[in-house]
C-alpha positions as CSV (number, residue, x, y, z in Angstrom):
1,M,73.8,60.8,72.4
2,L,75.2,61.8,75.8
3,E,75.0,65.4,76.9
4,V,76.3,66.8,80.1
5,E,75.5,70.4,81.1
6,N,77.0,72.3,84.0
7,L,77.6,69.1,86.0
8,S,78.9,69.8,89.5
9,V,79.4,67.5,92.5
10,S,80.2,68.4,96.1
11,Y,80.9,66.4,99.2
12,G,79.9,68.7,102.0
13,K,81.7,72.0,101.3
14,R,84.3,70.4,99.1
15,K,83.6,70.7,95.4
16,I,84.7,67.6,93.4
17,L,83.5,68.4,89.9
18,H,83.2,72.0,88.6
19,D,80.7,72.8,85.8
20,I,81.5,69.9,83.4
21,N,80.1,70.3,79.9
22,F,80.4,68.0,76.9
23,S,78.4,66.3,74.2
24,L,79.2,62.8,72.8
25,S,77.5,61.1,69.8
26,G,77.1,57.5,68.8
27,G,79.6,55.8,66.6
28,Q,82.6,57.2,68.7
29,S,85.3,55.7,70.9
30,V,86.0,58.4,73.6
31,C,88.8,58.3,76.1
32,L,88.8,60.2,79.5
33,L,92.3,61.0,80.6
34,G,93.5,62.4,83.9
35,K,95.7,61.7,86.9
36,N,94.4,59.7,89.9
37,G,92.0,61.7,92.1
38,V,90.9,64.3,89.5
39,G,87.2,63.1,89.4
40,K,87.0,60.6,86.6
41,T,85.2,58.0,88.8
42,T,83.0,60.7,90.3
43,L,82.0,61.7,86.7
44,F,81.1,58.2,85.8
45,R,79.1,57.8,89.0
46,S,77.2,60.9,88.2
47,L,76.4,59.6,84.7
48,L,75.1,56.4,86.4
49,N,72.9,58.4,88.8
50,T,74.6,56.8,91.8
51,L,75.4,60.1,93.5
52,S,73.8,63.5,93.8
53,Y,74.8,66.3,91.5
54,S,73.7,69.7,90.1
55,G,73.4,70.3,86.4
56,K,71.9,68.0,83.8
57,V,72.7,64.7,82.2
58,L,70.7,63.9,79.0
59,I,70.8,60.4,77.5
60,D,69.2,60.4,74.1
61,E,67.4,63.6,75.2
62,N,66.1,61.9,78.4
63,D,66.9,63.6,81.7
64,S,68.7,60.8,83.5
65,Q,67.5,62.0,86.9
66,K,63.9,61.3,85.9
67,L,64.6,57.7,84.7
68,S,64.1,54.6,86.8
69,R,67.1,52.3,87.3
70,N,65.8,49.9,84.7
71,Q,65.0,52.7,82.2
72,L,68.5,54.1,82.6
73,A,70.1,50.6,82.2
74,Q,68.3,50.2,78.8
75,L,70.1,53.4,77.6
76,L,73.4,53.2,79.3
77,S,75.6,50.3,80.5
78,Y,78.6,50.2,82.7
79,I,81.7,48.0,82.9
80,P,83.6,48.4,86.1
81,Q,87.2,47.4,86.8
82,N,86.0,44.7,89.3
83,K,84.2,41.9,87.4
84,G,82.4,40.9,90.6
85,N,81.6,37.3,91.8
86,T,81.4,35.2,88.7
87,V,81.2,31.8,90.4
88,D,81.4,29.1,87.7
89,Y,79.0,30.6,85.1
90,S,79.4,29.7,81.5
91,V,80.1,32.4,79.0
92,F,76.6,32.2,77.7
93,E,75.1,32.6,81.2
94,M,77.3,35.6,81.9
95,I,76.2,37.3,78.7
96,L,72.5,36.4,79.3
97,M,72.7,38.3,82.6
98,G,72.9,41.5,80.5
99,T,69.2,41.1,79.6
100,T,68.1,41.5,83.2
101,P,67.1,45.2,83.0
102,Q,64.5,44.3,80.4
103,L,62.8,41.6,82.5
104,K,59.8,42.2,84.7
105,A,60.0,41.3,88.4
106,H,60.4,37.5,89.0
107,R,60.5,36.7,85.3
108,Q,63.2,34.4,84.0
109,P,65.0,35.0,80.7
110,G,63.1,33.4,77.8
111,E,63.7,32.9,74.1
112,K,63.8,36.6,73.3
113,E,66.5,37.2,75.9
114,R,68.5,34.2,74.8
115,A,68.4,35.5,71.3
116,Q,69.7,38.8,72.5
117,A,72.6,37.1,74.2
118,Q,73.4,35.1,71.1
119,A,73.3,38.3,69.0
120,A,75.9,39.8,71.3
121,I,78.1,36.8,71.0
122,D,77.8,36.9,67.2
123,L,78.6,40.7,67.1
124,L,81.7,40.2,69.2
125,K,82.7,37.0,67.3
126,I,83.2,34.9,70.4
127,N,81.1,31.9,69.6
128,Y,84.1,29.8,70.2
129,L,83.9,30.7,73.9
130,K,80.2,30.2,74.3
131,E,80.3,27.0,76.3
132,S,83.5,27.7,78.3
133,L,83.5,28.6,81.9
134,F,84.1,32.3,82.4
135,S,86.6,31.6,85.2
136,E,88.9,29.6,82.8
137,L,89.3,32.4,80.2
138,S,92.2,34.7,79.8
139,G,91.9,38.3,81.1
140,G,91.3,39.6,77.5
141,E,88.7,37.0,76.8
142,Q,86.9,37.7,80.0
143,Q,86.8,41.4,79.1
144,L,85.3,40.5,75.7
145,V,82.6,38.5,77.5
146,I,81.9,41.4,79.9
147,I,81.6,43.7,76.9
148,A,79.2,41.3,75.2
149,R,77.1,41.3,78.4
150,S,76.8,45.1,78.0
151,V,75.8,44.6,74.3
152,A,73.1,42.1,75.3
153,Q,71.8,44.8,77.7
154,Q,70.9,46.7,74.4
155,A,72.1,50.0,75.7
156,K,73.9,52.0,72.9
157,I,76.1,53.9,75.3
158,I,78.8,51.9,77.2
159,L,80.9,53.4,80.0
160,M,84.1,51.5,80.7
161,D,86.3,52.1,83.8
162,E,89.8,51.3,82.7
163,P,88.9,48.3,80.6
164,C,92.6,47.4,79.9
165,A,93.7,47.5,83.5
166,N,95.7,44.4,84.5
167,L,95.8,43.1,80.9
168,D,99.0,42.2,79.1
169,F,99.8,44.0,75.9
170,G,98.3,41.5,73.6
171,N,95.0,41.4,75.5
172,Q,94.9,45.2,75.7
173,V,95.1,45.3,71.9
174,L,92.4,42.7,71.7
175,V,90.0,44.7,73.8
176,L,90.9,48.1,72.2
177,E,90.3,46.7,68.7
178,M,86.9,45.4,69.9
179,I,86.0,48.8,71.3
180,R,86.9,50.5,68.0
181,Y,84.8,47.9,66.2
182,L,81.8,48.5,68.4
183,A,82.1,52.3,67.8
184,A,82.1,51.6,64.1
185,Q,78.8,49.7,64.6
186,G,77.2,52.8,66.1
187,Y,77.9,52.4,69.8
188,L,79.2,55.3,72.0
189,I,82.1,53.9,74.0
190,F,83.3,56.2,76.8
191,Q,86.3,54.8,78.7
192,S,88.6,56.0,81.3
193,T,92.3,55.2,80.9
194,H,95.7,56.1,82.3
195,D,97.5,55.4,79.0
196,P,97.5,58.3,76.5
197,N,98.5,55.8,73.8
198,H,95.1,54.2,74.0
199,A,93.6,57.6,73.1
200,L,96.2,58.4,70.4
201,Q,95.8,55.1,68.6
202,Y,92.2,53.9,69.2
203,A,90.0,56.9,70.1
204,D,88.0,59.3,68.0
205,R,87.8,61.9,70.8
206,V,89.6,62.6,74.1
207,L,88.5,64.5,77.2
208,I,91.1,65.7,79.8
209,M,90.2,66.2,83.4
210,E,92.4,68.2,85.9
211,K,91.4,68.9,89.5
212,G,87.7,68.3,88.8
213,R,87.5,70.3,85.7
214,L,87.3,69.4,82.0
215,T,90.3,71.3,80.6
216,A,90.4,70.0,77.0
217,A,88.4,68.0,74.5
218,G,88.8,67.1,70.9
219,Y,90.7,64.9,68.4
220,P,93.5,63.0,70.2
221,Q,96.2,63.9,67.7
222,K,95.5,67.6,68.1
223,I,94.8,67.6,71.9
224,L,97.5,65.2,73.1
225,T,100.7,67.2,72.4
226,G,103.9,66.5,74.3
227,Q,103.6,69.8,76.1
228,R,100.0,69.1,77.3
229,L,100.9,65.6,78.5
230,T,104.0,66.8,80.2
231,T,101.9,69.3,82.2
232,L,99.1,66.8,82.8
233,Y,101.3,64.0,84.2
234,N,104.1,66.2,85.6
235,T,106.6,64.1,83.6
236,P,108.6,65.1,80.5
237,I,106.7,63.4,77.6
238,E,107.2,63.6,73.8
239,V,104.7,62.6,71.2
240,V,106.3,60.9,68.2
241,E,104.9,60.4,64.7
242,L,105.5,57.1,63.0
243,S,104.6,55.6,59.7
244,I,103.5,51.9,59.8
245,D,102.5,50.3,56.6
246,G,101.9,53.7,55.1
247,E,99.6,54.7,58.0
248,K,100.4,57.7,60.2
249,R,100.5,56.7,63.9
250,F,101.3,58.7,67.1
251,V,103.0,57.3,70.2
252,C,103.8,59.1,73.5
253,L,107.0,58.4,75.3
254,A,108.5,59.5,78.6
255,K,111.8,61.2,78.1
256,K,114.8,59.6,79.8
257,G,116.4,61.1,82.9
258,T,113.2,62.6,84.3
259,N,113.6,64.8,87.4
260,H,111.7,62.3,89.4
261,V,114.4,59.6,89.6
262,G,117.4,61.2,88.1
263,N,119.8,59.3,85.8
264,L,120.0,55.7,87.0
């Protein structure tokens, strides 16, 4: 469980986050929505203990500010947008790196850690990629490997910073389906996204941030109305209900002829 109580962040006299409160449980896929610059990244950095804040962050009832870096990494993992320098590692080597927080200083991964990496590969069903070079994979496959690395870390809470950024539509679906699958296995997946459709179609809960404040939280289909999205993004938006194979689905669409560009 991830609990945030009265979380505030200031840079000098400028307040960036204002008394953020929420509680998230395992077995959920949660989306964080908001325009650029509203504090989403600052919130994630606070959860990761990489900047100073007031208030409290509890991870499985542990005060995160009292945890060592390795202790925190065993409870919470993070997938940034930038995959970092991957050189020419194999997929298995990339995933094995996820076990690092559990190793004592100067100790190399052993059979236990290799078994953890293999278990992550099995869970994500990517055995067919195991011997491939990470650099040769598609964007979607690379993201699955990065997610598997977080699973190998054995943290049950995974933060993801825009996991579908720069992915084509097919690879976005691949990643979002895997996120939903992991949530069904008991993981708490907390991702930031700029696409409300990700929340409408794949999330169990959504949090909305505006100007450093959490302004709404709840079920996506109830929270993400056309009116709220229009206000949030300053663009006329409509949420449409569809029926696909007998299943009710919701999609958000920008209305034509917005006041930003006129009728082209």
